[in-house]
LUMDO-506290 format. One record per atom (N, C-alpha, C): residue in one letter; z, y, x. Coordinates in steps of 0.2 Angstrom, whole numbers, padded with zeros to 4 digits, always signed. Last residue first. Layout:
N
AZYX/...
end
This chain:
312
K-0324-0010-0072/K-0329-0011-0067/K-0336-0007-0067/I-0308-0007-0077/I-0315-0004-0078/I-0319-0006-0071/V-0298-0013-0070/V-0300-0016-0076/V-0307-0013-0078/N-0295-0007-0057/N-0295-0014-0058/N-0298-0017-0064/A-0295+0008-0058/A-0297+0004-0052/A-0299-0003-0053/I-0290+0011-0070/I-0296+0014-0068/I-0299+0009-0063/F-0277+0004-0070/F-0282+0003-0075/F-0289+0005-0073/F-0271+0011-0060/F-0273+0004-0059/F-0278+0002-0064/S-0269+0024-0064/S-0274+0023-0059/S-0276+0015-0058/N-0262+0030-0077/N-0264+0023-0075/N-0270+0023-0070/K-0250+0042-0075/K-0257+0041-0076/K-0259+0034-0073/L-0234+0036-0082/L-0238+0037-0076/L-0246+0038-0079/P-0218+0040-0089/P-0225+0038-0090/P-0229+0040-0084/R-0202+0034-0085/R-0207+0039-0084/R-0214+0037-0085/V-0188+0031-0094/V-0194+0028-0091/V-0199+0033-0091/I-0171+0028-0095/I-0176+0033-0094/I-0182+0030-0091/M-0159+0022-0108/M-0164+0021-0102/M-0169+0026-0101/I-0143+0026-0113/I-0150+0027-0113/I-0153+0024-0107/G-0129+0020-0124/G-0132+0024-0118/G-0139+0024-0119/I-0125+0016-0136/I-0120+0015-0131/I-0123+0019-0124/T-0126+0018-0153/T-0129+0019-0147/T-0124+0019-0141/S-0119+0017-0165/S-0121+0011-0162/S-0125+0012-0155/K-0116+0031-0168/K-0111+0026-0167/K-0113+0020-0163/V-0123+0045-0164/V-0125+0038-0166/V-0120+0033-0164/S-0119+0056-0157/S-0118+0056-0164/S-0120+0049-0167/E-0122+0054-0143/E-0115+0053-0145/E-0114+0053-0153/A-0135+0057-0144/A-0133+0050-0142/A-0126+0049-0145/Y-0134+0071-0146/Y-0138+0066-0151/Y-0135+0059-0150/P-0127+0075-0135/P-0124+0076-0142/P-0127+0071-0147/Q-0137+0072-0125/Q-0131+0069-0125/Q-0127+0069-0132/L-0149+0081-0129/L-0149+0073-0129/L-0142+0070-0129/S-0146+0093-0143/S-0148+0091-0136/S-0146+0083-0135/K-0153+0094-0159/K-0147+0092-0155/K-0150+0091-0147/L-0165+0096-0165/L-0161+0102-0164/L-0155+0101-0159/D-0180+0088-0158/D-0173+0088-0161/D-0169+0094-0160/V-0195+0091-0164/V-0191+0093-0158/V-0184+0093-0161/I-0203+0078-0174/I-0199+0084-0173/I-0197+0085-0166/V-0212+0069-0186/V-0211+0071-0179/V-0208+0077-0178/K-0203+0064-0200/K-0209+0067-0197/K-0207+0068-0190/K-0191+0061-0207/K-0197+0059-0210/K-0203+0062-0207/A-0178+0064-0203/A-0182+0070-0204/A-0189+0068-0207/S-0175+0050-0201/S-0171+0054-0205/S-0175+0061-0207/S-0184+0045-0192/S-0184+0042-0198/S-0180+0046-0203/S-0194+0055-0181/S-0188+0054-0184/S-0188+0051-0191/A-0202+0054-0167/A-0204+0052-0174/A-0197+0050-0177/H-0197+0067-0155/H-0198+0060-0158/H-0200+0060-0165/V-0192+0075-0141/V-0197+0075-0146/V-0198+0068-0148/F-0176+0081-0136/F-0182+0076-0135/F-0186+0077-0142/T-0167+0092-0124/T-0168+0088-0130/T-0173+0083-0130/M-0159+0101-0114/M-0162+0095-0113/M-0162+0091-0120/V-0158+0118-0109/V-0157+0113-0114/V-0162+0107-0114/N-0161+0127-0100/N-0155+0123-0098/N-0154+0118-0104/G-0178+0127-0103/G-0173+0131-0099/G-0167+0126-0097/Q-0181+0113-0111/Q-0183+0120-0111/Q-0177+0124-0108/I-0187+0097-0110/I-0182+0102-0107/I-0185+0109-0107/Y-0187+0083-0118/Y-0191+0089-0118/Y-0185+0094-0116/V-0191+0065-0118/V-0187+0071-0116/V-0191+0077-0116/F-0198+0057-0132/F-0199+0060-0125/F-0194+0066-0124/G-0191+0041-0138/G-0194+0048-0139/G-0196+0051-0132/V-0184+0028-0148/V-0187+0031-0142/V-0190+0037-0144/H-0172+0016-0153/H-0175+0022-0155/H-0178+0025-0148/T-0165+0004-0150/T-0167+0005-0157/T-0171+0012-0159/I-0165-0009-0139/I-0166-0002-0140/I-0168-0001-0147/D-0159-0023-0141/D-0159-0019-0135/D-0159-0011-0136/L-0150-0035-0151/L-0155-0030-0150/L-0154-0026-0143/G-0139-0043-0152/G-0146-0046-0152/G-0151-0042-0151/D-0129-0032-0161/D-0129-0039-0158/D-0137-0041-0158/I-0129-0016-0156/I-0131-0020-0162/I-0132-0027-0159/K-0128-0006-0147/K-0123-0012-0147/K-0124-0017-0152/T-0143+0000-0139/T-0139-0001-0145/T-0134-0006-0143/V-0151+0014-0131/V-0148+0007-0131/V-0143+0006-0136/F-0164+0023-0133/F-0157+0023-0135/F-0155+0016-0135/C-0174+0030-0121/C-0173+0024-0125/C-0166+0024-0126/V-0186+0043-0117/V-0179+0041-0118/V-0178+0036-0123/I-0198+0045-0106/I-0197+0042-0112/I-0189+0041-0112/D-0202+0062-0099/D-0199+0055-0098/D-0198+0052-0105/G-0205+0075-0102/G-0210+0070-0102/G-0208+0063-0101/S-0194+0082-0091/S-0198+0083-0097/S-0203+0078-0097/K-0183+0071-0082/K-0188+0076-0082/K-0191+0076-0089/I-0168+0067-0073/I-0172+0066-0080/I-0176+0072-0080/E-0160+0068-0063/E-0166+0065-0061/E-0171+0064-0068/Q-0147+0071-0064/Q-0151+0077-0061/Q-0159+0074-0060/S-0135+0067-0075/S-0140+0065-0072/S-0145+0071-0070/K-0125+0072-0084/K-0123+0072-0076/K-0129+0070-0072/N-0128+0070-0097/N-0129+0077-0094/N-0127+0077-0086/I-0125+0056-0098/I-0132+0059-0099/I-0132+0065-0095/D-0112+0050-0099/D-0115+0053-0093/D-0122+0056-0093/A-0110+0045-0112/A-0105+0051-0109/A-0108+0054-0103/K-0119+0035-0113/K-0120+0041-0116/K-0116+0047-0114/P-0123+0027-0097/P-0119+0028-0103/P-0120+0034-0106/I-0139+0021-0093/I-0134+0027-0092/I-0130+0028-0098/M-0143+0005-0087/M-0142+0010-0093/M-0137+0015-0091/A-0155-0007-0082/A-0149-0003-0081/A-0149+0002-0087/Y-0163-0023-0078/Y-0162-0017-0082/Y-0155-0013-0080/I-0165-0035-0071/I-0168-0029-0068/I-0166-0022-0072/N-0165-0049-0072/N-0160-0045-0070/N-0162-0039-0067/R-0170-0058-0086/R-0172-0053-0081/R-0166-0049-0079/H-0166-0065-0097/H-0164-0068-0090/H-0167-0063-0085/S-0171-0059-0108/S-0164-0058-0107/S-0162-0061-0100/I-0184-0063-0108/I-0182-0056-0107/I-0175-0055-0105/E-0182-0077-0111/E-0186-0074-0105/E-0184-0067-0103/Q-0177-0076-0124/Q-0173-0079-0118/Q-0176-0077-0111/E-0187-0070-0131/E-0181-0067-0130/E-0177-0069-0125/K-0197-0081-0129/K-0198-0074-0126/K-0192-0070-0126/K-0191-0090-0137/K-0192-0092-0130/K-0193-0085-0126/K-0191-0084-0150/K-0185-0086-0147/K-0185-0087-0139/I-0205-0083-0152/I-0201-0077-0151/I-0195-0078-0148/I-0207-0097-0153/I-0211-0093-0148/I-0207-0087-0147/E-0200-0099-0165/E-0198-0103-0159/E-0201-0099-0153/I-0207-0092-0174/I-0200-0090-0173/I-0198-0093-0166/F-0219-0096-0178/F-0219-0091-0173/F-0212-0090-0170/E-0218-0104-0189/E-0219-0108-0182/E-0219-0103-0177/P-0217-0096-0200/P-0210-0098-0197/P-0212-0102-0190/Y-0225-0085-0206/Y-0227-0090-0201/Y-0221-0092-0197/S-0219-0077-0216/S-0226-0081-0218/S-0227-0086-0213/R-0208-0073-0209/R-0207-0076-0215/R-0213-0080-0217/L-0215-0067-0198/L-0211-0072-0197/L-0209-0076-0203/V-0221-0056-0205/V-0225-0061-0202/V-0221-0067-0201/P-0210-0048-0210/P-0214-0052-0215/P-0219-0057-0211/Y-0194-0049-0205/Y-0200-0048-0202/Y-0206-0052-0206/S-0182-0053-0210/S-0183-0045-0209/S-0190-0044-0207/E-0181-0066-0208/E-0182-0063-0215/E-0183-0056-0215/P-0177-0069-0196/P-0184-0069-0197/P-0186-0066-0204/H-0165-0067-0187/H-0166-0063-0193/H-0174-0063-0195/S-0166-0073-0175/S-0161-0075-0179/S-0161-0071-0186/S-0177-0068-0169/S-0177-0076-0170/S-0172-0077-0175/M-0174-0055-0168/M-0180-0057-0172/M-0179-0064-0174/F-0162-0055-0160/F-0162-0052-0167/F-0168-0055-0171/S-0159-0058-0147/S-0159-0064-0152/S-0161-0061-0159/L-0155-0054-0130/L-0159-0053-0136/L-0159-0060-0141/N-0145-0048-0121/N-0144-0054-0124/N-0148-0054-0131/L-0146-0040-0105/L-0148-0040-0112/L-0146-0047-0114/S-0135-0030-0094/S-0138-0036-0096/S-0140-0036-0103/Y-0137-0017-0082/Y-0136-0019-0089/Y-0139-0025-0091/P-0130-0007-0069/P-0134-0013-0071/P-0132-0015-0079/R-0131+0011-0073/R-0128+0005-0071/R-0131-0001-0073/G-0141+0026-0068/G-0139+0020-0073/G-0135+0015-0069/G-0145+0037-0062/G-0138+0036-0062/G-0136+0030-0067/A-0158+0038-0060/A-0155+0043-0064/A-0148+0042-0065/Q-0162+0026-0054/Q-0162+0032-0050/Q-0158+0038-0054/K-0161+0018-0065/K-0156+0017-0059/K-0156+0023-0055/T-0171+0023-0073/T-0164+0023-0076/T-0159+0022-0070/M-0185+0023-0072/M-0181+0028-0068/M-0173+0027-0069/D-0198+0013-0073/D-0191+0013-0075/D-0187+0017-0070/R-0214+0020-0075/R-0209+0018-0070/R-0202+0018-0073/V-0230+0015-0083/V-0223+0018-0083/V-0219+0016-0077/F-0242+0009-0081/F-0242+0014-0086/F-0235+0018-0085/G-0243-0003-0073/G-0245+0004-0070/G-0244+0010-0075/A-0240-0015-0077/A-0247-0013-0078/A-0249-0006-0075/Q-0227-0016-0075/Q-0231-0021-0071/Q-0238-0018-0072/E-0223-0007-0084/E-0222-0005-0077/E-0226-0010-0073/N-0226-0014-0096/N-0230-0008-0094/N-0228-0005-0087/E-0217-0025-0095/E-0224-0026-0095/E-0228-0020-0093/Y-0204-0017-0096/Y-0206-0022-0091/Y-0214-0023-0090/I-0206-0010-0108/I-0205-0007-0102/I-0207-0011-0096/W-0207-0021-0117/W-0212-0016-0117/W-0212-0012-0110/D-0195-0026-0116/D-0200-0030-0114/D-0206-0025-0113/S-0187-0016-0122/S-0186-0018-0115/S-0191-0022-0112/F-0192-0016-0135/F-0194-0011-0130/F-0193-0012-0123/Y-0200-0030-0142/Y-0194-0027-0139/Y-0195-0022-0134/H-0213-0033-0145/H-0209-0031-0150/H-0202-0028-0148/L-0228-0032-0140/L-0222-0031-0136/L-0217-0028-0141/R-0238-0046-0146/R-0236-0039-0146/R-0229-0038-0143/D-0240-0059-0146/D-0243-0055-0140/D-0240-0048-0140/T-0236-0064-0158/T-0232-0065-0153/T-0234-0061-0146/Y-0248-0062-0166/Y-0242-0058-0167/Y-0237-0058-0161/G-0263-0064-0156/G-0258-0066-0161/G-0252-0061-0161/S-0271-0060-0146/S-0273-0066-0149/S-0268-0068-0155/V-0274-0049-0137/V-0272-0048-0144/V-0274-0055-0147/M-0269-0043-0121/M-0272-0049-0125/M-0269-0048-0132/G-0262-0035-0112/G-0268-0032-0116/G-0272-0037-0120/K-0251-0040-0107/K-0257-0041-0103/K-0263-0039-0107/R-0245-0038-0123/R-0244-0042-0117/R-0250-0043-0113/Y-0249-0023-0131/Y-0249-0030-0131/Y-0248-0033-0123/R-0249-0009-0129/R-0245-0012-0135/R-0244-0020-0134/L-0256-0005-0118/L-0249-0003-0119/L-0245-0007-0124/L-0269-0010-0121/L-0265-0012-0115/L-0258-0010-0115/R-0272-0003-0133/R-0271-0011-0133/R-0267-0013-0127/L-0272+0010-0128/L-0267+0008-0133/L-0266+0000-0133/Y-0283+0009-0119/Y-0277+0011-0117/Y-0271+0009-0121/D-0294+0006-0128/D-0292+0002-0123/D-0285+0003-0120/C-0294+0017-0137/C-0292+0011-0139/C-0290+0006-0134/F-0298+0027-0127/F-0291+0028-0130/F-0289+0021-0133/R-0311+0022-0126/R-0306+0022-0120/R-0299+0022-0123/E-0316+0026-0138/E-0316+0019-0136/E-0311+0018-0131/F-0315+0039-0138/F-0311+0036-0143/F-0311+0029-0141/S-0315+0045-0121/S-0318+0044-0127/S-0313+0040-0132/P-0317+0051-0105/P-0313+0051-0111/P-0317+0050-0117/Y-0320+0045-0091/Y-0324+0044-0097/Y-0320+0045-0103/E-0310+0048-0082/E-0316+0050-0080/E-0321+0050-0086/D-0294+0053-0090/D-0299+0048-0089/D-0306+0051-0087/K-0285+0061-0095/K-0286+0061-0088/K-0292+0057-0086/V-0286+0058-0109/V-0288+0065-0106/V-0289+0065-0099/T-0281+0045-0108/T-0288+0046-0110/T-0290+0053-0108/N-0267+0048-0105/N-0272+0044-0101/N-0279+0045-0102/A-0264+0054-0117/A-0264+0058-0111/A-0268+0054-0106/L-0266+0043-0126/L-0270+0049-0127/L-0270+0053-0120/A-0256+0034-0122/A-0263+0032-0122/A-0268+0038-0122/I-0245+0042-0125/I-0246+0039-0118/I-0254+0037-0117/V-0245+0043-0139/V-0245+0049-0134/V-0247+0047-0127/N-0245+0030-0143/N-0251+0034-0144/N-0251+0040-0140/E-0232+0026-0139/E-0238+0023-0137/E-0244+0027-0138/V-0224+0035-0146/V-0224+0035-0139/V-0230+0032-0136/F-0228+0032-0160/F-0228+0039-0157/F-0228+0039-0150/T-0224+0019-0161/T-0231+0020-0161/T-0232+0027-0159/T-0210+0021-0160/T-0213+0017-0155/T-0221+0019-0155/C-0206+0028-0171/C-0204+0031-0165/C-0208+0027-0159/D-0221+0029-0182/D-0214+0028-0181/D-0213+0029-0173/L-0233+0039-0190/L-0231+0037-0184/L-0223+0035-0185/E-0249+0042-0197/E-0242+0041-0198/E-0239+0037-0192/R-0261+0045-0191/R-0259+0049-0197/R-0252+0048-0198/L-0266+0037-0182/L-0263+0043-0179/L-0261+0048-0185/N-0268+0021-0179/N-0266+0025-0185/N-0262+0032-0182/I-0276+0007-0176/I-0276+0014-0174/I-0274+0018-0180/I-0272-0010-0172/I-0272-0005-0177/I-0271+0002-0174/L-0278-0024-0167/L-0277-0018-0164/L-0278-0013-0170/H-0271-0038-0176/H-0276-0035-0172/H-0274-0028-0170/E-0265-0052-0184/E-0264-0047-0179/E-0270-0045-0176/E-0266-0054-0201/E-0269-0056-0195/E-0268-0051-0190/E-0258-0047-0210/E-0258-0054-0210/E-0261-0057-0204/S-0248-0033-0202/S-0254-0036-0206/S-0254-0044-0205/E-0240-0019-0196/E-0239-0026-0199/E-0246-0028-0203/L-0240-0007-0191/L-0244-0012-0188/L-0244-0019-0191/T-0232+0002-0199/T-0239+0003-0200/T-0243-0003-0196/S-0218+0002-0200/S-0222-0004-0201/S-0229-0003-0202/A-0214+0019-0206/A-0213+0013-0202/A-0218+0007-0204/V-0219+0035-0203/V-0220+0029-0208/V-0218+0023-0204/Y-0217+0052-0203/Y-0214+0046-0200/Y-0215+0041-0206/P-0231+0064-0202/P-0226+0060-0206/P-0223+0054-0202/V-0231+0077-0190/V-0234+0071-0193/V-0229+0066-0196/N-0223+0087-0184/N-0224+0087-0192/N-0228+0081-0194/R-0232+0086-0169/R-0226+0088-0173/R-0228+0089-0180/F-0242+0082-0161/F-0241+0078-0167/F-0234+0080-0171/Y-0242+0090-0150/Y-0248+0090-0155/Y-0246+0087-0161/L-0231+0086-0143/L-0230+0092-0148/L-0236+0093-0152/A-0236+0076-0136/A-0231+0075-0140/A-0230+0080-0146/T-0245+0083-0128/T-0248+0078-0132/T-0243+0077-0138/E-0236+0091-0120/E-0242+0094-0124/E-0244+0090-0130/I-0230+0080-0114/I-0226+0085-0118/I-0231+0088-0123/I-0240+0075-0106/I-0236+0071-0111/I-0233+0075-0116/L-0243+0086-0098/L-0248+0084-0103/L-0245+0079-0108/E-0231+0085-0090/E-0233+0091-0094/E-0238+0090-0100/N-0233+0074-0083/N-0227+0074-0088/N-0228+0080-0092/F-0245+0076-0076/F-0245+0071-0081/F-0239+0072-0086/P-0250+0093-0073/P-0246+0087-0071/P-0245+0083-0077/L-0266+0098-0080/L-0259+0098-0080/L-0256+0092-0076/G-0280+0097-0081/G-0277+0098-0074/G-0269+0098-0074/K-0282+0097-0094/K-0283+0090-0091/K-0280+0091-0084/K-0283+0107-0102/K-0276+0105-0100/K-0276+0099-0096/G-0295+0110-0108/G-0292+0115-0103/G-0286+0113-0100/V-0295+0099-0118/V-0300+0100-0113/V-0298+0104-0107/M-0286+0098-0129/M-0284+0097-0122/M-0289+0097-0116/M-0294+0101-0140/M-0288+0105-0138/M-0286+0104-0131/Q-0302+0090-0140/Q-0305+0097-0139/Q-0300+0102-0137/L-0293+0080-0142/L-0297+0080-0136/L-0300+0087-0134/Y-0289+0083-0155/Y-0284+0083-0150/Y-0288+0083-0143/N-0301+0081-0162/N-0298+0088-0162/N-0293+0088-0156/N-0303+0067-0160/N-0308+0072-0157/N-0305+0079-0157/F-0292+0062-0166/F-0293+0061-0159/F-0298+0066-0157/I-0294+0066-0179/I-0288+0068-0176/I-0289+0068-0168/D-0306+0059-0182/D-0306+0067-0182/D-0300+0069-0178/V-0301+0046-0181/V-0307+0048-0176/V-0307+0056-0176/D-0293+0046-0192/D-0290+0045-0186/D-0295+0047-0180/E-0302+0048-0203/E-0297+0053-0201/E-0294+0052-0194/D-0309+0036-0203/D-0312+0042-0201/D-0307+0048-0199/S-0297+0024-0197/S-0300+0028-0202/S-0304+0033-0199/Y-0297+0007-0190/Y-0295+0014-0190/Y-0299+0018-0196/T-0295-0008-0181/T-0296-0005-0188/T-0293+0003-0187/V-0303-0021-0173/V-0300-0015-0172/V-0300-0011-0179/R-0305-0037-0166/R-0305-0033-0172/R-0301-0027-0171/M-0316-0042-0154/M-0310-0041-0156/M-0309-0036-0161/E-0330-0044-0150/E-0327-0047-0157/E-0320-0046-0158/N-0326-0043-0133/N-0331-0044-0138/N-0328-0047-0144/P-0312-0033-0128/P-0315-0040-0128/P-0320-0040-0134/I-0313-0017-0122/I-0310-0021-0127/I-0315-0027-0128/V-0317-0009-0112/V-0316-0016-0110/V-0313-0020-0115/S-0330+0004-0112/S-0324+0001-0115/S-0323-0006-0112/N-0342+0008-0107/N-0336+0012-0105/N-0330+0010-0109/S-0351-0006-0110/S-0351+0000-0104/S-0344+0002-0104/E-0351-0015-0119/E-0355-0017-0113/E-0354-0011-0108/V-0344-0022-0133/V-0344-0017-0129/V-0347-0019-0122/N-0344-0024-0150/N-0347-0027-0144/N-0348-0022-0139/R-0332-0024-0162/R-0335-0020-0157/R-0338-0025-0151/H-0329-0021-0179/H-0330-0026-0174/H-0334-0023-0169/Q-0317-0014-0190/Q-0322-0013-0185/Q-0322-0019-0180/W-0314-0008-0206/W-0314-0014-0202/W-0319-0013-0196/G-0303+0005-0212/G-0310+0003-0210/G-0309-0003-0206/I-0290+0003-0224/I-0292+0005-0217/I-0299+0002-0216/K-0289+0000-0237/K-0285+0006-0234/K-0288+0008-0228/A-0302-0004-0248/A-0299-0005-0242/A-0295+0001-0240/G-0310-0002-0259/G-0303-0003-0260/G-0299-0004-0254/V-0324-0008-0251/V-0321-0006-0257/V-0314-0007-0258/E-0329-0004-0236/E-0325-0009-0239/E-0322-0006-0245/N-0346-0001-0232/N-0340+0001-0235/N-0336-0004-0238/S-0356-0003-0217/S-0355-0004-0224/S-0348-0001-0226/N-0360+0004-0205/N-0364-0002-0207/N-0362-0004-0215/S-0363+0017-0195/S-0360+0015-0201/S-0364+0009-0204/I-0362+0017-0178/I-0367+0016-0183/I-0363+0013-0189/F-0359+0028-0164/F-0357+0024-0170/F-0362+0023-0175/L-0359+0033-0148/L-0364+0031-0154/L-0360+0026-0158/F-0350+0035-0138/F-0350+0040-0143/F-0354+0038-0149/V-0361+0027-0126/V-0354+0030-0128/V-0355+0035-0133/V-0372+0014-0129/V-0371+0022-0127/V-0364+0024-0130/F-0371+0001-0134/F-0370+0003-0126/F-0369+0010-0125/L-0360+0002-0148/L-0366+0000-0144/L-0365+0002-0137/L-0348-0003-0159/L-0349+0001-0153/L-0355-0002-0149/Y-0349-0003-0177/Y-0350-0007-0171/Y-0352-0002-0165/I-0339-0002-0191/I-0342+0002-0185/I-0343-0003-0179/F-0337-0001-0208/F-0338-0005-0202/F-0342-0002-0197/R-0327+0013-0215/R-0333+0009-0213/R-0332+0004-0208/Y-0321+0024-0227/Y-0320+0020-0222/Y-0326+0015-0221/M-0318+0041-0231/M-0322+0035-0232/M-0321+0031-0226/
end
């Protein structure tokens, strides 16, 4: 059952207001005055099942709050093992924060895992705080005013979330070489994006953002033949598969998972149609994908900046 939910002053207090007949996801408008910093009247959608998944996760992780953050990332990633892979769950006519823990693609898997791990470490762990973290991870400066605010290119996602204190790009330290981007795929293939088909005026905005990202002289890449040479890759790091497809940057992401001497990764797999621990180790996997030319390594961080500067 889906419902309109308003968050009141007291944390965890939800009031069911009405049911949306035939709606796939409940509509939520929230006026927040205490333990969440989601702007007033910002639309958030989720289902009762998403709240149940969150609560079950939080209960399971209560005794693991003291784990090092990279270990908590892996515990969280493994919690979602076998969850179905479903693409395009964030697409809607009107851009808003969508919570979907029932179906994941590779990017939403990474975002949700990092947001959940930060929530476990938070002084006030709650579903509302999880929504805050997810919004800050998914949208540029945490602002959700439209489709172009979402971090569509993962290289931009890395840049913005490093600025926000959620991650650190470790590619250079892990043996990466300087790498230049030349992004253009979204603006040159608007037919592949439903929102750009419906709102062609967004294309120019996207194009300008592609140019801005491409002009950043900050990126590096580890060639796929050199992955096993790196001594700096750790369990819990985000592995980003860099592509040679014209106009794109990264086509797949997941979390490095090291067991003994085997370095593989946990990811939402489009071929397996679910979240898996891949049977291939990292370098053979990268070498098996012809369009992959290398990887970037990005380390998730407990976001103390968010606690100190956003929550007052």
